[in-house]
Residue, then its C-alpha position, 0 to 999 in steps of 0.5 A: m488344372r495346370p499342364e504339369s498336373t495334367g501329366q501327373t494325373v494321366r500317369r496315375l490313371r495309366s498306372a491304375a489301369g495297369q494295376l487293374q489289368a494285373v488284378a484281373a490276371m491274378l483273378e484268372a490265375d486264381a491267385d491268393h485273395g489277400a494279394i488281390l485285395a492288396q492290389l485293389t487297394a493300390v488301384q483305389g489309392a491311385l484313383r483317389a489321388a487322380r480324383l483329388r488332383l482333378i478336384a484341386g484343379l477345379i477349385f483353383r479354376c472356380s476360385q479364379d472365376i469368382r475372384r475375377e468376375s464382378r457379376p453375381e450370376v457368373r460367380a453363382q455359376a462357378v459355385a454351381r459348377l464346383t458344387d455339382a462336380l463335388l457332389q456328383p460321385a455321391r449321387g451315383s454311388r449307390r446303384r443296384g448291383d454294386v454289392p453282391r447279394 
């Protein structure tokens, strides 16, 4: 990820953290659930944007490694890094306790 992109991603994450703190405060204050859900949607959007920036940076780095490298094993390692990173969220997305029963 380029340095300017890193700063933007950090700002998005800090914004999401602040929004999440506000959501917790709203819950404690027994605020309207519709308003709370709207804030959670905003947090998810900020996190999604940060994740996409990180993915774009990883794709950029891996593609550079693949283009520069002539050894097939190093190219395969770059592809594996990218694949692992892209599939990682799906692997851990279903844990016990995620959905209230």
